[in-house]
PAZAPA-4460 file (N, C-alpha, C; in steps of 0.05 Angstrom, whole numbers, plus 32768, in hexadecimal, padded with zeros to 4 digits):
% residues 312
    n_x    n_y    n_z   ca_x   ca_y   ca_z    c_x    c_y    c_z   seq   type   mol
   80E4   8117   8195   8100   8115   819C   8107   812D   81AE     1      M     A
   8116   8128   81C3   811E   813E   81D4   813C   8144   81CE     2      N     A
   8142   815D   81C8   815E   8164   81C2   8167   8178   81D7     3      I     A
   817F   8174   81E1   8189   8186   81F6   81A0   8197   81EC     4      I     A
   81A4   81AE   81F8   81B8   81C1   81EF   81D4   81B9   81F7     5      R     A
   81E7   81BE   81E5   8203   81B8   81EB   8214   81CE   81DE     6      N     A
   822A   81D6   81EB   8239   81EC   81E1   8254   81E4   81D6     7      T     A
   8259   81CA   81D2   8272   81C2   81C6   8273   81CB   81A9     8      A     A
   828C   81CF   819F   828F   81D8   8183   828A   81C1   8170     9      A     A
   8280   81C8   8158   827C   81B4   8143   8296   81AF   8135    10      I     A
   829D   8196   8131   82B5   818F   8122   82AD   818B   8105    11      A     A
   82BB   8197   80F3   82B4   8195   80D6   82CC   818B   80C6    12      A     A
   82E0   8180   80D3   82F8   8177   80C5   82F4   815B   80BA    13      A     A
   8300   8156   80A3   8300   813B   8098   831C   8130   809D    14      L     A
   831D   811B   80AC   8337   810F   80B3   8339   80F3   80A6    15      I     A
   834E   80EE   8098   8351   80D5   808A   8360   80C2   809C    16      I     A
   8354   80AB   80A1   8360   8097   80B3   8367   807E   80A3    17      A     A
   837A   806E   80AD   8381   8055   809F   8368   8044   809B    18      P     A
   8366   8035   8085   834F   8024   8081   834D   800E   8095    19      P     A
   8336   800C   80A1   8331   7FF5   80B3   831A   7FE6   80A6    20      V     A
   8303   7FE5   80B2   82EB   7FDB   80A4   82D8   7FF2   809D    21      L     A
   82DF   800A   80A5   82D1   8023   809E   82B4   8020   8097    22      A     A
   82A4   8019   80AB   8288   8016   80A6   8279   8031   80A4    23      H     A
   827E   8043   80B6   8270   805D   80B8   8252   8058   80BC    24      H     A
   824A   8040   80C3   822E   8039   80C7   822D   801E   80D4    25      S     A
   8214   8013   80D6   8212   7FF8   80E0   8210   7FE3   80CA    26      E     A
   8219   7FEB   80B2   8218   7FD9   809B   8228   7FBF   80A1    27      A     A
   821C   7FA8   809C   8228   7F8F   80A1   822A   7F86   80BD    28      G     A
   821E   7F96   80D0   821E   7F8F   80EC   8204   7F82   80F5    29      M     A
   8206   7F71   8108   81EE   7F65   8114   81E6   7F76   812C    30      D     A
   81D5   7F8A   8127   81CE   7F9D   813B   81BA   7F92   814F    31      M     A
   81AF   7F7A   814B   819C   7F6E   815D   81A9   7F5A   8170    32      E     A
   81C3   7F55   816C   81D2   7F43   817E   81E7   7F52   818D    33      S     A
   81EB   7F4A   81A6   8200   7F56   81B6   8212   7F40   81C1    34      V     A
   822C   7F42   81BB   823F   7F2F   81C6   824C   7F3B   81E0    35      I     A
   8252   7F2A   81F2   825E   7F32   820C   8277   7F21   8211    36      V     A
   828E   7F2E   8216   82A6   7F1F   821C   82B9   7F30   822C    37      F     A
   82CD   7F23   8238   82E2   7F31   8247   82FC   7F2D   8238    38      E     A
   830E   7F41   823B   8327   7F3F   822E   833A   7F55   8237    39      G     A
   834F   7F5A   8227   8363   7F6D   822D   8367   7F80   8216    40      T     A
   8368   7F9A   821C   836C   7FAE   8207   8388   7FAB   81FB    41      V     A
   8388   7FA8   81E0   83A2   7FA7   81D1   83A9   7FC2   81C5    42      K     A
   8394   7FD1   81BC   8399   7FEB   81B0   8381   7FFC   81B3    43      E     A
   8385   8016   81B7   836F   8029   81B8   8376   8040   81A5    44      F     A
   8368   8041   818E   836F   8054   8179   835C   806C   817A    45      A     A
   8365   8082   8184   8356   809A   8188   8358   80AB   816E    46      W     A
   8345   80A7   815B   8347   80B4   8141   832B   80B7   8135    47      R     A
   8329   80C7   8120   8311   80C9   8111   8313   80BB   80F6    48      N     A
   82FE   80B3   80E9   82E2   80B8   80F1   82D7   80A5   8106    49      P     A
   82E6   8091   810F   82DD   807F   8124   82F5   8079   8137    50      H     A
   82EF   8079   8151   8302   806F   8164   82FF   8050   8164    51      V     A
   8316   8042   8167   8315   8025   8168   8324   801B   8181    52      Y     A
   831A   8005   818C   8329   7FF7   81A1   832B   7FD9   8198    53      V     A
   8343   7FCF   819B   8348   7FB2   8195   834C   7FA4   81B0    54      I     A
   833B   7F8F   81B4   833B   7F80   81CD   8341   7F63   81C6    55      V     A
   8355   7F58   81D4   835C   7F3C   81D1   834D   7F2B   81E6    56      E     A
   8340   7F17   81DC   8331   7F04   81ED   8338   7EE8   81E5    57      T     A
   832C   7ED5   81F2   8331   7EB9   81EB   8317   7EAB   81E3    58      E     A
   8317   7E9E   81CC   8300   7E90   81C2   8308   7E74   81BA    59      Q     A
   82FB   7E60   81C5   8302   7E44   81C0   831F   7E3E   81C5    60      S     A
   832A   7E4B   81DA   8346   7E46   81E1   835A   7E54   81D1    61      G     A
   8351   7E65   81BD   8364   7E73   81AC   8361   7E91   81B0    62      E     A
   8377   7EA1   81AF   8375   7EBE   81B1   8368   7ECA   8198    63      P     A
   8356   7EDD   819D   8348   7EEB   8187   8348   7F09   818D    64      V     A
   834E   7F19   8179   834E   7F36   817D   8335   7F41   8170    65      E     A
   8325   7F4E   8180   830D   7F5C   8177   8312   7F79   8172    66      W     A
   830B   7F82   815A   830D   7F9F   8153   82F1   7FAB   8157    67      E     A
   82F0   7FBF   8168   82D6   7FCA   8170   82D4   7FE7   8168    68      L     A
   82BF   7FEE   8159   82BB   8009   814E   82AB   801A   8162    69      Q     A
   82B4   8033   8165   82A6   8046   8176   829F   805F   8165    70      M     A
   8296   8074   8173   8291   808D   8165   82AA   809D   8160    71      G     A
   82A7   80B5   8153   82BE   80C6   814F   82C7   80D4   8169    72      P     A
   82DE   80E0   8169   82EA   80EB   8182   82D9   8101   818D    73      T     A
   82CD   8112   817C   82BE   8129   8187   82A6   811F   8197    74      N     A
   8298   810B   818D   8281   8100   819C   8289   80F4   81B6    75      I     A
   829E   80E3   81B5   82A7   80D5   81CD   82B2   80E8   81E2    76      L     A
   82C0   80FD   81D9   82CA   8111   81EC   82B4   811E   81FC    77      S     A
   829D   8123   81EF   8287   8130   81FD   827B   811D   8211    78      R     A
   8281   8103   820F   8276   80F0   8222   828B   80E5   8235    79      R     A
   82A1   80F5   8238   82B4   80EE   824D   82CB   80DD   8244    80      G     A
   82CD   80D5   822B   82E4   80C5   8222   82FC   80D7   821C    81      W     A
   8314   80CB   821C   832C   80D8   8213   833E   80C2   8207    82      S     A
   8354   80CB   81FC   8367   80B7   81F0   8373   80A5   8205    83      R     A
   8371   80AC   821E   837C   809B   8234   8367   808B   8243    84      D     A
   834F   808B   8239   833A   807C   8247   8340   805E   8248    85      S     A
   834C   8053   8233   8353   8037   8232   8371   8036   822B    86      L     A
   837F   8024   8238   839C   8021   8234   83A2   8003   822E    87      L     A
   83B6   7FFE   821E   83BE   7FE2   821A   83C3   7FD3   8234    88      P     A
   83B8   7FBC   8237   83BA   7FAC   824F   83A3   7FAE   8262    89      G     A
   8391   7FC2   825D   8379   7FC4   826E   8367   7FAC   826B    90      D     A
   835F   7F9F   8281   834B   7F8A   8280   832F   7F97   827D    91      P     A
   831F   7F8D   826A   8305   7F99   8265   82F0   7F84   8260    92      V     A
   82D6   7F8C   8264   82BF   7F7C   825D   82B0   7F8B   8247    93      A     A
   82AA   7F7E   8231   829F   7F8B   8219   8283   7F82   8213    94      V     A
   8273   7F94   8209   8259   7F8F   81FC   8259   7F9C   81E1    95      R     A
   8253   7F8C   81CC   8255   7F97   81B1   8242   7F89   819E    96      A     A
   823B   7F97   8189   822C   7F8B   8173   8240   7F80   815F    97      N     A
   823E   7F66   8158   8253   7F59   8147   824C   7F5B   8129    98      P     A
   8260   7F54   8119   825C   7F52   80FC   8249   7F3B   80F6    99      M     A
   823A   7F3D   80E1   8228   7F28   80D9   8237   7F0F   80CF   100      E     A
   824F   7F14   80C3   825D   7EFE   80B7   8270   7EEF   80CA   101      D     A
   826F   7EF7   80E4   827F   7EE9   80F8   829B   7EF3   80FD   102      G     A
   82A4   7F06   80EE   82BF   7F11   80F2   82C0   7F1F   810D   103      R     A
   82D8   7F1F   811A   82DA   7F2C   8135   82DB   7F4A   8133   104      P     A
   82C6   7F56   812B   82C3   7F73   8128   82A7   7F7A   8132   105      Y     A
   82A5   7F91   8141   828B   7F98   814B   8289   7FB6   8151   106      G     A
   8271   7FBE   8157   826B   7FDA   8160   8269   7FD9   817E   107      I     A
   827A   7FE8   818B   827B   7FE7   81A9   8262   7FF4   81B4   108      L     A
   8255   7FE6   81C7   823E   7FF1   81D5   8246   7FFA   81F1   109      R     A
   8257   7FEB   81FF   8261   7FF4   8219   827A   7FE4   821F   110      S     A
   828A   7FEF   8231   82A3   7FE1   8239   82A8   7FE7   8256   111      I     A
   82AC   7FD3   8267   82B1   7FD7   8283   82CE   7FD3   8288   112      D     A
   82DA   7FE7   8297   82F6   7FE6   829D   82F9   7FEC   82BB   113      K     A
   8305   7FD9   82C9   830C   7FDC   82E5   82F3   7FE6   82F6   114      E     A
   82DC   7FDA   82F0   82C5   7FDF   8300   82B4   7FF6   82F8   115      G     A
   82BC   8005   82E4   82A9   801B   82DB   82A5   8018   82BD   116      F     A
   828D   8021   82B4   8285   801D   8298   828A   8036   8288   117      A     A
   8294   8032   8270   8297   8047   825C   8283   8041   8246   118      L     A
   8271   8054   8240   825D   804F   822C   8261   8063   8215   119      A     A
   825D   805A   81FD   8262   806B   81E6   824E   8081   81E1   120      G     A
   8234   807B   81E3   8220   808F   81DC   8209   8091   81F0   121      F     A
   820B   8084   8207   81F3   8083   8218   81F1   809A   822C   122      T     A
   8206   80A9   8231   8203   80BE   8244   8204   80D9   8235   123      Q     A
   81F1   80EB   823C   81F0   8104   822E   8204   8118   8239   124      A     A
   820F   812A   8229   8221   813F   8233   8212   8151   8247   125      P     A
   8221   815E   8258   8215   8170   826B   820A   8189   825D   126      A     A
   81F4   8193   8267   81E8   81AC   825D   81F8   81C3   826A   127      V     A
   8203   81D5   8259   8214   81EA   8263   8207   8206   8261   128      T     A
   81F1   8209   8254   81E4   8223   8253   81C7   8220   824A   129      S     A
   81B7   8234   824F   819A   8234   8247   8196   8245   822F   130      R     A
   8184   823D   821E   817F   824A   8205   8166   825C   8207   131      A     A
   8166   8271   81F7   814E   8282   81F4   8142   827F   81D8   132      T     A
   814F   8270   81C7   8145   826B   81AC   8150   8250   81A3   133      S     A
   814A   8248   818B   8155   822F   8180   8173   8231   817A   134      L     A
   817E   824A   8179   8199   824E   8171   81AC   8240   8185   135      A     A
   81C0   8233   8179   81D4   8225   818A   81D9   8209   8181   136      G     A
   81E8   81FA   8190   81F0   81DF   818A   81E1   81CC   819C   137      K     A
   81D6   81B7   8190   81C4   81A5   819E   81CC   8187   8199   138      W     A
   81C5   8177   81AD   81C9   815A   81AB   81B0   814C   81B5   139      T     A
   81A9   8136   81A8   8191   8127   81B1   8198   8117   81C9   140      A     A
   8185   8112   81DA   8188   8103   81F3   817B   80E8   81F0   141      Q     A
   818A   80D3   81F6   817E   80B8   81F6   8169   80B6   820C   142      R     A
   8153   80A8   8207   813E   80A6   821C   8148   809C   8237   143      P     A
   815C   8089   8236   8164   807D   824F   8174   8090   8261   144      E     A
   817E   80A7   8255   818C   80BA   8265   817B   80D2   826D   145      S     A
   8161   80D1   8266   814F   80E6   826E   813F   80DF   8286   146      G     A
   812C   80F0   828E   811C   80EC   82A6   8109   80D5   82A4   147      P     A
   8100   80CF   828C   80ED   80B9   8287   80FB   809F   8280   148      A     A
   80F1   8088   8287   80FE   806F   8280   80FD   806B   8261   149      P     A
   8111   805C   8257   8112   8057   823B   80FA   8046   8232   150      A     A
   80ED   804D   821C   80D6   803E   8212   80DF   8022   8209   151      P     A
   80CC   800F   820A   80D2   7FF4   8200   80D8   7FF6   81E2   152      A     A
   80E9   7FE4   81D7   80EF   7FE5   81BB   80D5   7FE2   81AB   153      P     A
   80D2   7FF2   8196   80B9   7FF2   8186   80B8   7FD9   8175   154      A     A
   80A1   7FCC   8172   809E   7FB6   815F   80A3   7FBF   8143   155      P     A
   80AE   7FAD   8132   80B3   7FB5   8117   809B   7FAE   8105   156      R     A
   8095   7FBF   80F1   807E   7FBA   80E0   807E   7F9F   80D3   157      P     A
   8096   7F94   80CD   8097   7F7A   80BF   8094   7F62   80D2   158      D     A
   8090   7F68   80EC   808C   7F52   80FF   80A6   7F46   810A   159      G     A
   80BD   7F50   8101   80D7   7F46   810A   80DB   7F50   8127   160      A     A
   80EE   7F43   8135   80F4   7F4B   8151   80FC   7F69   8152   161      P     A
   80F5   7F77   8167   80FC   7F94   8169   8119   7F99   8168   162      P     A
   8121   7FAE   815B   813D   7FB7   815A   8142   7FC9   8172   163      C     A
   8159   7FC6   817E   815E   7FD4   8198   8173   7FE9   8197   164      T     A
   8183   7FEB   8182   8197   8001   8182   81A0   8006   8165   165      S     A
   81AB   801E   8161   81B6   8024   8147   81A3   8037   8137   166      G     A
   81B0   8047   8125   81A1   8059   8114   818B   804B   8104   167      F     A
   8192   8034   80F9   817E   8025   80E8   8166   801B   80F8   168      D     A
   8169   8017   8112   8153   800C   8122   813B   801F   8122   169      C     A
   8141   8039   8122   812B   804D   8122   8119   8049   8109   170      F     A
   8126   8045   80F3   8117   8042   80DA   810C   8026   80D6   171      F     A
   811A   8012   80E0   810E   7FF7   80DF   80F4   7FF6   80EF   172      L     A
   80F3   8005   8105   80DC   8005   8117   80C5   8016   810D   173      A     A
   80CC   802A   80FC   80B7   803E   80F5   80AF   803F   80D8   174      N     A
   80C0   8036   80C5   80B9   8037   80A9   80A7   801F   80A2   175      L     A
   8090   8024   8096   807F   800F   808C   8084   800E   806E   176      V     A
   808E   7FF7   8064   8098   7FF5   8049   8083   7FE9   8036   177      L     A
   8083   7FF4   801E   8073   7FE7   8008   8083   7FCE   7FFE   178      T     A
   8077   7FBF   7FEC   8085   7FA8   7FE1   809E   7FB2   7FD3   179      D     A
   809D   7FC9   7FC5   80B4   7FD3   7FB7   80CA   7FDA   7FCB   180      A     A
   80C2   7FE6   7FE2   80D6   7FED   7FF6   80E3   7FD4   8002   181      G     A
   80D3   7FBF   8007   80DE   7FA6   8011   80F2   7F9A   7FFE   182      K     A
   80EA   7F9A   7FE4   80FC   7F8E   7FCF   8116   7F9E   7FCE   183      A     A
   8114   7FB8   7FD0   812D   7FC8   7FCE   813F   7FC2   7FE6   184      A     A
   8133   7FC0   7FFE   8143   7FBA   8016   8151   7F9E   8013   185      A     A
   8142   7F8B   8009   814D   7F70   8007   8163   7F6E   7FF2   186      E     A
   8163   7F7F   7FDE   8177   7F7E   7FC9   8190   7F8F   7FCF   187      S     A
   818F   7F9E   7FE4   81A4   7FB1   7FEA   81BB   7FA4   7FF9   188      Y     A
   81D3   7FAA   7FF0   81EC   7FA0   7FFD   81FA   7FB9   8008   189      D     A
   81F9   7FBD   8023   8205   7FD5   802F   8224   7FD5   802D   190      P     A
   8230   7FBF   8027   824D   7FBE   8025   8256   7FC0   8008   191      L     A
   8244   7FC8   7FF6   824B   7FCB   7FDA   824D   7FE8   7FD3   192      S     A
   8254   7FED   7FB9   8255   8009   7FAF   8239   8015   7FAD   193      A     A
   8224   8005   7FB0   8209   8011   7FB0   8204   8023   7FC8   194      D     A
   8214   801F   7FDD   8210   802F   7FF5   821C   804B   7FF0   195      N     A
   820B   8060   7FF0   8216   807B   7FEB   822C   8083   7FFF   196      P     A
   822C   8079   8017   8241   8080   802A   825C   8076   8021   197      E     A
   825D   8062   800E   8276   8059   8004   8285   806F   7FF6   198      A     A
   8277   8083   7FEC   8283   809A   7FDF   827E   80B4   7FEF   199      T     A
   827A   80B0   8009   8277   80C7   801C   825F   80D8   8016   200      C     A
   8249   80CD   800B   8230   80DB   8008   821F   80D6   8020   201      V     A
   821A   80EA   8030   820B   80E7   8048   81ED   80E1   8044   202      G     A
   81DF   80DC   8059   81C3   80D6   8057   81B3   80F0   805C   203      R     A
   819F   80F6   804C   8191   810F   804E   817D   810F   8065   204      P     A
   8171   8127   8069   815C   812A   807E   8148   8113   807D   205      T     A
   8141   8108   8094   8146   8111   80AF   815E   8104   80BD   206      P     A
   8172   80FB   80AE   8188   80EC   80B9   8196   80FB   80CF   207      S     A
   819C   8115   80CA   81AC   8124   80DE   819C   8126   80F8   208      A     A
   8182   8129   80F7   8172   812B   810F   8172   8111   811F   209      L     A
   816F   80FA   8111   816F   80E0   811E   818B   80DA   8129   210      V     A
   81A0   80E5   811B   81BB   80E0   8124   81C4   80F3   813A   211      S     A
   81B3   8105   8142   81BB   811A   8156   81C1   810F   8171   212      A     A
   81BB   80F5   8176   81C3   80EA   8190   81E1   80E8   8193   213      R     A
   81EF   80E9   817C   820C   80E9   817D   8219   8101   8171   214      G     A
   820C   810C   815C   8218   8121   814C   8209   813C   8151   215      Y     A
   8218   8151   8159   820B   816A   815F   81FD   8176   8148   216      L     A
   81E6   8184   814E   81D8   8195   813B   81DC   81B2   8143   217      L     A
   81E2   81C3   8131   81E4   81E0   8136   81CE   81EF   8126   218      E     A
   81BF   8200   8134   81AC   8211   8127   81B8   822E   8127   219      F     A
   81BC   8238   810F   81C7   8253   810B   81B0   8265   8102   220      D     A
   81A7   8277   8115   8191   8289   810F   819B   82A6   810B   221      L     A
   81B5   82AA   8105   81C0   82C4   8103   81B4   82D5   80EC   222      S     A
   81A9   82C8   80D8   819D   82D6   80C1   8181   82CA   80BD   223      D     A
   8172   82C7   80D3   8159   82B8   80D3   8143   82C4   80C2   224      A     A
   8145   82DE   80BB   8130   82E9   80AA   8132   82DE   808E   225      Q     A
   814A   82D7   8085   814E   82CD   806B   8152   82AE   806B   226      E     A
   8161   82A4   807E   8167   8287   807E   8170   827F   809A   227      K     A
   816C   8265   809F   8176   8258   80B7   8188   8242   80AE   228      I     A
   81A0   823F   80BA   81B2   8229   80B3   81B1   8214   80C8   229      L     A
   81AF   81FB   80C0   81B0   81E4   80D2   81C9   81D4   80CB   230      I     A
   81DC   81D3   80DD   81F5   81C4   80D7   81F5   81AB   80E9   231      R     A
   8201   8196   80DE   8203   817D   80ED   8220   8173   80EA   232      S     A
   8229   8167   8100   8243   8159   80FF   8241   8140   80ED   233      E     A
   8229   8136   80E9   8225   811F   80D8   822B   8126   80BB   234      W     A
   8242   811C   80B1   824C   8122   8096   8250   8140   8091   235      F     A
   8254   8150   80A7   8258   816D   80A5   8243   817A   8094   236      S     A
   822A   8171   8097   8214   817B   8087   820C   8197   808F   237      E     A
   8206   81A9   807C   81FB   81C3   8081   81E2   81C6   806F   238      E     A
   81CB   81CC   807C   81B2   81D0   806D   81AB   81EE   806F   239      R     A
   81A1   81F9   8059   8196   8214   8059   8178   8212   805A   240      T     A
   816B   821E   806E   814E   8220   8070   8146   823C   8068   241      I     A
   813B   823F   8050   8134   825A   8046   811B   8264   8054   242      W     A
   811D   827C   8060   8107   8287   8070   80FB   82A0   8062   243      M     A
   8102   82A6   8049   80FB   82BF   803C   80E2   82BD   802B   244      D     A
   80D3   82A7   802E   80BA   82A5   801F   80BC   8297   8004   245      G     A
   80D3   8290   7FFC   80D6   8282   7FE2   80C9   8267   7FE3   246      R     A
   80C3   825C   7FCC   80B8   8241   7FC9   80CE   822E   7FC0   247      T     A
   80C7   8214   7FBF   80DA   8200   7FB5   80DE   8204   7F97   248      H     A
   80F6   81FE   7F8D   80FB   8200   7F70   80ED   81EA   7F61   249      P     A
   80F0   81EA   7F47   80E5   81D4   7F36   80EF   81B9   7F40   250      D     A
   80DE   81A5   7F3E   80E6   818A   7F48   80FE   817F   7F3A   251      A     A
   8106   8189   7F23   811D   817F   7F15   8137   8188   7F23   252      S     A
   8136   819C   7F34   814E   81A5   7F43   814F   8197   7F5D   253      E     A
   8163   8185   7F61   8165   8175   7F79   8180   8179   7F86   254      T     A
   8180   8173   7FA0   8198   8176   7FB1   819A   815E   7FC4   255      L     A
   81B2   8157   7FCC   81B6   8141   7FDF   81A5   8147   7FF8   256      V     A
   81A7   815F   8003   8198   8166   801B   817C   8170   8016   257      T     A
   8174   8171   7FFC   8159   817C   7FF6   8159   819A   7FF7   258      G     A
   8142   81A6   7FF1   813F   81C3   7FF2   812B   81C9   8009   259      H     A
   8133   81DA   801C   8123   81DE   8034   8119   81FB   8035   260      S     A
   8100   81FF   803C   80F5   8219   8042   80E7   8217   805D   261      I     A
   80E7   822E   806B   80DC   822D   8087   80CB   8244   808D   262      G     A
   80BC   8242   80A3   80AC   8258   80AD   80A7   8252   80CB   263      H     A
   809E   8267   80D9   8097   8264   80F6   8079   8261   80FA   264      W     A
   8071   824E   810A   8056   824C   8113   8057   8251   8131   265      E     A
   8053   826B   8138   8057   8272   8154   8075   826F   815B   266      G     A
   807B   825E   816F   8097   825A   8177   80A2   8240   816B   267      D     A
   8095   8235   8157   809E   821C   814B   80A9   8221   812F   268      T     A
   80C1   8218   812A   80CD   821A   8110   80C4   8202   8100   269      L     A
   80B7   8207   80E9   80AE   81F2   80D7   80BF   81F2   80BE   270      V     A
   80CB   81DB   80B7   80DD   81D9   80A0   80D1   81C5   808C   271      V     A
   80CE   81CE   8073   80C3   81BD   805E   80D9   81B8   804A   272      D     A
   80E0   819E   8045   80F6   8197   8033   80EC   8184   801D   273      T     A
   80F3   818B   8004   80ED   817B   7FEC   8106   817C   7FDA   274      R     A
   8103   8173   7FC1   8118   8174   7FAD   8131   8165   7FB5   275      N     A
   812E   814D   7FBF   8145   813C   7FC7   8151   812E   7FAF   276      F     A
   816B   8129   7FAF   8178   8117   7F9D   816E   80FA   7FA3   277      D     A
   8171   80E9   7F8F   816D   80CC   7F94   8183   80C2   7FA7   278      D     A
   817B   80B1   7FBA   818E   80A6   7FCD   8187   8089   7FD2   279      H     A
   819B   8077   7FCF   8196   805A   7FD0   818E   8051   7FEC   280      R     A
   8198   805E   8001   8192   8053   801C   8193   8069   8031   281      S     A
   8180   807C   8030   8181   8092   8043   817B   808A   8060   282      P     A
   816F   8072   8064   8168   806A   807F   8179   8052   8088   283      Y     A
   818E   804D   8079   81A2   8038   807F   8197   801C   807F   284      Q     A
   8180   8018   8073   8174   7FFE   8072   816E   7FF5   8055   285      I     A
   817A   8003   8042   8177   7FFB   8026   815D   8004   8018   286      G     A
   814E   8015   8025   8135   8020   8018   813C   803B   800D   287      V     A
   8138   803E   7FF2   8141   8058   7FE6   812C   806E   7FE9   288      P     A
   8135   8086   7FE3   8123   809D   7FE1   812C   80AE   7FCA   289      S     A
   811B   80C1   7FC2   8122   80D1   7FAB   8114   80EC   7FAB   290      G     A
   8110   80F7   7F93   8106   8112   7F90   80E9   8116   7F99   291      S     A
   80DA   8100   7F9D   80BF   8103   7FA7   80BE   8103   7FC6   292      Q     A
   80D4   8100   7FD3   80D5   8100   7FF0   80CE   811C   7FFA   293      K     A
   80BF   811D   8010   80B6   8137   801C   80B8   8134   803A   294      H     A
   80C8   8146   8047   80CD   8145   8064   80C4   815F   8070   295      V     A
   80B4   815D   8086   80AC   8175   8095   80B7   8172   80B1   296      V     A
   80C6   8186   80BB   80D1   8185   80D6   80C6   819C   80E6   297      E     A
   80C3   8198   8100   80B9   81AC   8112   80CC   81AD   812B   298      R     A
   80D5   81C5   8132   80E7   81C9   8148   80DC   81DF   815B   299      Y     A
   80DB   81D9   8175   80D1   81ED   8188   80E2   81EB   81A2   300      R     A
   80EB   8202   81AB   80FA   8203   81C4   80E8   81FE   81DC   301      L     A
   80F0   81EC   81EE   80E0   81E7   8206   80E4   81FD   821B   302      N     A
   80D1   81FF   822D   80D2   8215   8241   80EB   8213   8253   303      D     A
   80F7   81FB   8256   810E   81F8   8268   8127   8206   825C   304      D     A
   8127   820C   8243   813E   8219   8237   8156   8207   8232   305      G     A
   8153   81ED   8237   8169   81DB   8233   8162   81C4   8220   306      I     A
   8149   81C5   8216   8141   81AF   8203   812D   81BA   81EF   307      S     A
   812A   81AC   81D9   8116   81B3   81C5   8107   819A   81BD   308      M     A
   80EF   819E   81B3   80E0   8188   81A6   80E6   8188   8189   309      Q     A
   80ED   8171   817E   80F3   816F   8161   80E3   8158   8155   310      A     A
   80D5   815E   8140   80C4   814A   8133   80C9   814B   8115   311      E     A
   80C5   8135   8108   80C6   8135   80EA   80B1   8121   80E0   312      F     A
***
């Protein structure tokens, strides 16, 4: 993964918004289908944790209002959006992933207004400074916005059609499941109380890294002899990477984010994380993980000073 430097501030505020369908994920969405329609903006709600646009269109001769979910204001602002980007009465053309149950609700992929396109997550913020270390705020860059063409969607291990967008697509394409994993995924209802996000429990490592295409990562090396802090806008997560030579605690001591220790291999930061709490769906596809989970991450600043290599 290629991550580029960004100097925007991290937002850590929790803002309570009126209940809509509050997904906070792609739960219940058909991420493999894209609907396309034209209509008129009825409302543009610039708020957190999600910006929403309501577009009225016509289906089977009847007016229908589509409620379309976008990212939070901080992410969209870095990509050129503002509260005035869409106004009531604006004619628009929409591309969105719809609900699986057929309700007029979707995740917005792009919207064309008066001949120009506004995209939620496809354009990377401008690079404003060069780094001499990993310290700073970083955002991941989508392949299609980089110098190389976007790779073809990866085939899924289960033989299903390739997934093309969304956090869960990464794991659908890369996780090879045992029979127990498949059974757990099939029995999981993301719209039920079984979903940890229903009680605002975030997904542990490597979720923040995979989510960095939208949510900033900050590396704080101010006390690097003892610890490195990795902060994410994703659920306002803060991880402590202990650099003082300590080992992991007893396996009975678990944390939502796990326990992380790190060391340097030349110019590469290596992070070893164990002691995770049980989590019903850390990859958003209903496959659980628990205290036996073990994650190793490697971070290295590239010579250009504006990107790093990140692996897990």
